[in-house]
C-alpha positions in Angstrom: -39.1 104.1 19.0 -40.5 102.2 22.0 -40.5 98.4 22.4 -44.3 98.6 21.9 -43.7 99.7 18.4 -41.4 96.8 17.6 -43.1 94.0 19.4 -46.7 93.6 18.2 -48.7 93.0 21.4 -51.5 91.2 19.7 -49.3 88.4 18.4 -45.8 88.3 20.0 -46.1 89.6 23.5 -45.5 87.0 26.2 -45.6 86.9 30.0 -42.5 85.8 32.0 -42.9 82.2 33.2 -40.1 82.4 35.8 -41.4 85.7 37.2 -44.9 84.3 37.6 -43.7 81.1 39.2 -41.4 83.0 41.6 -44.4 85.2 42.7 -46.5 82.1 43.3 -43.8 80.4 45.3 -43.1 83.6 47.4 -46.8 83.9 48.2 -46.9 80.2 49.1 -44.5 80.8 51.9 -47.3 82.7 53.8 -49.2 80.0 55.7 -47.1 77.2 54.3 -47.9 73.7 55.6 -45.6 70.7 56.0 -47.1 68.8 53.1 -46.5 71.7 50.6 -49.8 73.4 50.8 -51.1 76.5 52.5 -53.4 77.4 55.4 -54.3 81.0 54.8 -57.9 81.4 55.9 -59.9 84.5 55.4 -59.3 87.5 57.7 -56.5 85.9 59.7 -53.1 87.4 60.3 -51.8 85.1 57.5 -54.4 86.5 55.1 -53.2 90.0 56.1 -49.7 89.1 55.2 -50.7 87.9 51.8 -52.7 91.0 51.2 -49.8 93.2 52.3 -47.4 91.5 49.9 -49.9 91.7 47.0 -50.4 95.5 47.6 -46.6 96.0 47.9 -46.1 94.3 44.5 -48.9 96.2 42.8 -47.7 99.6 44.1 -44.2 98.8 42.8 -45.8 98.5 39.4 -47.4 102.0 39.7 -50.9 100.8 40.5 -53.4 102.7 42.7 -55.0 100.7 45.5 -58.6 100.8 46.7 -60.2 98.6 49.4 -63.9 98.4 49.9 -66.0 97.6 53.0 -65.8 93.8 52.7 -62.0 93.9 52.2 -61.8 93.4 48.5 -58.5 94.9 47.1 -58.6 96.6 43.7 -55.2 97.4 42.0 -55.7 99.8 39.0 -53.3 100.4 36.1 -54.6 103.5 34.4 -55.3 103.5 30.7 -55.1 106.3 28.1 -58.9 106.8 28.5 -59.2 107.0 32.2 -63.0 107.3 32.1 -63.4 104.2 30.1 -64.8 101.1 31.8 -62.0 99.0 33.2 -61.0 95.5 32.1 -60.8 93.5 35.4 -59.2 90.2 36.4 -58.6 88.5 39.7 -59.5 85.7 42.1 -58.7 85.2 45.8 -55.8 84.9 48.2 -57.5 83.0 51.0 -57.3 79.2 51.2 -58.9 76.1 52.8 -57.4 74.9 56.1 -55.5 72.3 54.1 -55.4 74.1 50.8 -53.1 74.2 47.8 -50.7 76.9 46.7 -52.5 77.6 43.3 -56.2 77.7 44.0 -57.3 81.3 43.8 -53.9 82.9 44.2 -52.9 81.9 40.6 -55.7 84.1 39.3 -54.6 87.1 41.4 -50.9 86.8 40.5 -51.6 86.1 36.8 -53.3 89.5 36.8 -50.3 91.0 38.4 -48.1 89.4 35.8 -50.2 90.9 33.0 -49.5 94.3 34.5 -45.8 93.6 34.9 -45.6 92.5 31.3 -47.3 95.6 30.0 -45.0 97.8 32.1 -41.9 95.8 31.0 -42.8 96.5 27.3 -44.1 100.0 27.8 -47.5 99.1 26.4 -50.3 101.4 27.4 -53.9 100.2 27.0 -56.8 102.5 26.1 -59.0 101.2 29.0 -57.7 100.8 32.5 -56.6 97.4 33.7 -57.7 96.3 37.3 -56.6 93.3 39.3 -58.9 92.3 42.2 -58.2 90.1 45.2 -61.7 89.0 46.4 -62.3 88.5 50.1 -63.3 85.1 51.6 -63.9 83.1 48.4 -63.5 79.8 50.2 -66.0 80.3 53.0 -64.4 77.9 55.3 -64.0 80.2 58.3 -67.0 82.4 57.5 -70.0 81.3 55.5 -70.9 81.7 52.7 -68.3 81.2 50.1 -67.6 83.9 47.4 -68.5 86.5 50.1 -66.4 89.4 48.7 -67.6 89.2 45.1 -71.1 88.5 46.3 -71.2 91.7 48.4 -69.5 93.7 45.6 -72.1 92.6 43.0 -75.1 93.0 45.4 -75.9 89.3 45.4 -75.1 89.2 49.1 -76.1 91.9 51.5 -73.1 93.7 52.8 -74.3 94.4 56.4 -75.4 90.8 56.7 -72.0 89.5 55.6 -70.2 91.8 58.0 -72.3 90.4 60.8 -71.5 86.7 60.0 -69.5 85.0 62.7 -67.0 82.1 62.8 -66.8 79.2 65.3 -65.4 81.5 67.9 -68.2 84.1 67.5 -65.9 86.6 65.8 -67.7 88.7 63.2 -66.5 89.4 59.7 -66.5 93.1 60.5 -64.4 92.7 63.6 -62.0 90.3 61.9 -61.5 92.8 59.0 -60.9 95.6 61.6 -58.3 93.4 63.4 -56.2 92.9 60.2 -56.7 96.4 59.0 -58.6 95.6 55.9 -62.1 97.0 56.5 -61.8 99.6 53.7 -63.8 102.7 53.1 -63.4 103.1 49.3 -66.5 103.0 47.2 -66.0 100.6 44.3 -68.9 99.5 42.2 -69.4 97.3 39.1 -70.7 100.2 37.1 -67.4 101.0 35.5 -66.3 97.5 34.6 -66.5 96.5 30.9 -65.3 92.9 31.3 -64.0 90.5 33.9 -61.7 87.5 33.4 -60.5 84.9 35.9 -57.6 82.4 35.6 -57.9 79.3 37.7 -56.6 75.8 37.9 -59.3 73.4 36.7 -59.8 71.6 40.0 -60.8 68.6 37.9 -59.3 66.0 35.5 -60.6 66.9 32.1 -57.8 69.0 30.7 -55.1 66.6 31.9 -57.1 63.6 30.6 -57.6 65.1 27.2 -54.1 66.6 26.9 -55.3 70.1 26.5 -53.5 73.1 28.0 -56.4 75.7 28.3 -60.0 75.3 29.2 -62.2 78.0 27.6 -64.8 78.2 30.3 -68.3 78.8 28.8 -70.1 78.8 32.1 -70.7 77.2 35.4 -73.2 74.6 36.7 -76.2 75.7 38.6 -76.6 74.2 42.1 -79.4 73.1 44.3 -78.6 71.9 47.8 -80.9 70.3 50.3 -80.9 69.0 53.8 -83.1 65.9 54.2 -84.2 64.3 57.4 -85.9 60.9 57.3 -87.7 59.8 60.5 -88.7 56.2 61.1 -88.6 54.2 64.3 -85.6 52.8 66.1 -86.1 49.3 67.4 -84.1 46.2 68.4 -82.3 44.7 65.4 -82.9 41.1 66.5 -86.6 40.8 67.4 -88.0 43.2 64.8 -89.0 41.3 61.6 -87.9 42.9 58.3 -91.4 43.5 56.9 -92.3 45.4 60.1 -89.4 47.8 60.2 -89.4 51.6 59.7 -85.7 51.8 58.9 -84.6 55.3 58.0 -81.2 54.1 56.8 -82.8 51.9 54.2 -84.8 54.9 52.9 -81.6 56.9 52.9 -79.7 54.3 50.9 -82.5 54.1 48.2 -82.5 57.9 47.9 -78.7 58.0 47.6 -79.0 55.6 44.7 -81.7 57.7 43.2 -79.6 60.9 43.4 -76.8 59.2 41.4 -79.4 57.7 38.9 -80.9 61.2 38.4 -77.5 62.8 37.7 -76.4 60.0 35.4 -79.7 60.4 33.4 -78.9 64.0 32.6 -75.4 63.9 31.2 -73.0 65.4 30.3 -73.6 68.1 32.9 -75.7 66.3 35.6 -74.1 66.0 39.0 -75.6 64.4 42.1 -73.9 63.9 45.5 -74.9 62.8 49.0 -72.0 64.3 51.0 -73.1 63.9 54.6 -75.1 61.2 56.3 -75.7 61.2 60.1 -77.9 58.5 61.6 -79.5 58.1 65.0 -79.0 56.4 67.4 -75.9 54.9 65.8 -75.8 51.6 67.6 -74.9 48.3 65.8 -77.9 46.4 67.1 -80.5 49.2 66.8 -82.5 49.9 63.6 -81.8 53.6 62.7 -84.8 55.7 63.5 -83.6 58.9 61.9 -81.1 59.9 59.2 -80.0 63.4 58.3 -78.3 63.7 54.9 -77.2 66.4 52.5 -78.0 66.4 48.7 -76.2 68.4 46.0 -77.6 68.6 42.5 -76.0 70.4 39.6 -76.6 71.1 36.0 -75.8 73.6 33.3 -79.4 74.2 32.2 -81.9 75.8 34.6 -84.9 73.8 33.3 -83.0 70.5 33.7 -81.8 71.3 37.1 -85.4 72.1 38.2 -86.6 68.8 36.7 -83.9 66.9 38.6 -85.0 68.5 41.8 -88.6 67.7 41.1 -87.7 64.1 40.4 -85.8 63.9 43.6 -88.7 65.2 45.6 -91.0 62.6 44.0 -88.5 59.8 44.9 -88.3 61.0 48.5 -92.1 61.0 48.8 -92.4 57.5 47.3 -89.5 56.0 49.3 -90.8 57.5 52.6 -94.3 56.2 52.0 -93.0 52.7 51.1 -90.9 52.4 54.3 -93.2 54.2 56.7 -91.0 57.2 57.1 -91.7 60.9 57.7 -89.5 63.4 55.8 -88.4 67.0 55.9 -86.7 68.4 52.8 -85.1 71.9 53.3 -83.4 73.8 50.5 -80.1 75.3 51.6 -78.7 76.8 48.4 -79.9 77.7 45.0 -77.5 79.0 42.4 -78.6 79.6 38.8 -76.3 78.2 36.1 -74.0 80.9 34.7 -73.5 81.2 30.9 -70.5 83.5 30.3 -70.7 86.3 27.7 -69.7 85.3 24.2 -67.5 88.4 24.0 -65.3 87.1 26.8 -65.5 83.4 25.9 -64.6 84.3 22.3 -61.7 86.6 23.5 -60.3 83.7 25.5 -60.6 81.3 22.6 -58.9 83.7 20.2 -56.1 84.4 22.7 -55.4 80.6 23.0 -55.2 80.4 19.2 -52.8 83.5 19.1 -50.3 81.9 21.4 -50.7 78.4 19.9 -52.2 76.6 22.9 -54.3 73.5 22.6 -57.7 74.3 24.1 -61.3 73.0 24.7 -64.6 74.4 25.8 -65.3 73.4 29.4 -68.0 74.0 32.0 -67.0 74.7 35.5 -68.5 72.4 38.1 -67.3 74.5 41.0 -68.3 78.0 42.2 -66.0 81.0 41.4 -66.1 84.7 41.8 -66.6 85.0 38.1 -70.1 83.6 38.5 -71.2 86.6 40.6 -69.3 88.9 38.3 -71.1 87.5 35.2 -74.4 88.8 36.6 -73.3 92.4 36.5 -70.9 92.5 33.6 -69.4 90.4 30.8 -67.3 87.7 32.2 -65.1 84.7 31.2 -62.7 82.2 32.8 -59.5 80.4 31.8 -58.7 77.0 33.2 -55.3 75.3 33.2 -54.6 71.7 34.2 -53.8 70.6 37.8 -52.1 67.3 38.5 -54.6 64.4 38.8 -57.4 67.0 39.0 -56.6 67.4 42.7 -57.5 70.7 44.5 -58.5 71.8 48.0 -55.6 69.6 49.1 -52.0 70.3 50.2 -50.6 68.2 47.4 -52.4 70.3 44.7 -49.9 70.9 41.9 -49.6 72.5 38.5 -46.9 72.9 35.8 -45.2 76.3 35.5 -45.5 76.0 31.7 -49.3 75.5 31.9 -49.7 78.3 34.4 -47.8 80.6 32.1 -49.8 79.6 29.1 -53.0 80.4 30.9 -51.5 83.8 31.9 -50.6 84.5 28.3 -54.2 83.7 27.3 -55.4 86.1 30.0 -53.0 88.8 28.7 -54.2 88.6 25.1 -57.9 88.3 26.1 -57.6 91.4 28.2 -55.7 93.3 25.5 -58.4 92.5 23.0 -61.0 94.0 25.4 -58.9 97.0 26.6 -57.4 98.0 23.3 -53.9 99.5 22.9 -53.3 103.2 23.0 -52.6 104.6 19.6 -54.1 101.7 17.6 -57.2 102.3 15.5 -60.4 101.0 16.9 -62.0 98.4 14.6 
């Protein structure tokens, strides 16, 4: 009698907290920074080392490895029914220049821990299990972000992505060649039944509410704009207030409007002016031009569109009132993503099986699961991070929370993959 016959995998099976933590800490040595974070930017030698280590670990567990043209790594554990669509999980190994040691890599190594647990207990699934390490999720060296999953799903054109260059004019294709990860394997979304992704929340809600697991029901849509306001620079002393064409005054009013618009559309409305550059930038000269960025987000497409329309109206009225010309340029437009109920439900049920406190949550940030949700059923699992801090070297998370999220992943994937020898309901 095998262990699988004794230990009922749908109720009692658990991942190994210490093993998961040790894997995370070992990977964190690659690109480690003095403040405890990592600098492991996409397609660098440090990225290569993290990829090499991940593949080494996966091969030790009997996985087959495939690498596609954009450098995505797919580690496959075969199931009883090898032709069945796979149940996939993963995230990314690359980081921000001053990144933390959990963002992205947790999702990859949680997937590896699922495989290690299944192997440890001699449990065979009906459908294959795959763990993916997506290329260049962060987008800090090469734009855009989520490049690997975007190319894989056809949302981003492969050849265009391979031609993208960094600040030193090195292309993605050349960088992949340099680290030996420009693969030739043909991997498509056609044979994927479901995709799950574990991630630290990167926000404060779970910690604030005392919940262990966020059942991610979807992700906010995003509309980004560059706005240039042009007035007239003039001497700050002799020019009377009523006769000024002050671009900065217009920018200040629009910034207030961005926040007002977002606050009007709660709980999911977001509005941010992240960059403001003014010209000429002298203390005694009225600003004649301001360039600013605007970021609007919401969970409903219609509301996000209405927010953008209201913003445009505010810009028109403000510019006319202050004698300004304006140029508003859209720079990004991501639809909201509502994850499949089959995956969301599987995550919720898994949290209940292992006895974790949980809550439904909407992701405010972009993740590879968003692109995957457009080609297959997808869902995400969030766990708390200390003070909601991420994209920062001091990013931190508890080993117990990380393991609870991994256990939820294990049971959600088992529900979707099925267990060899069990009757299909």
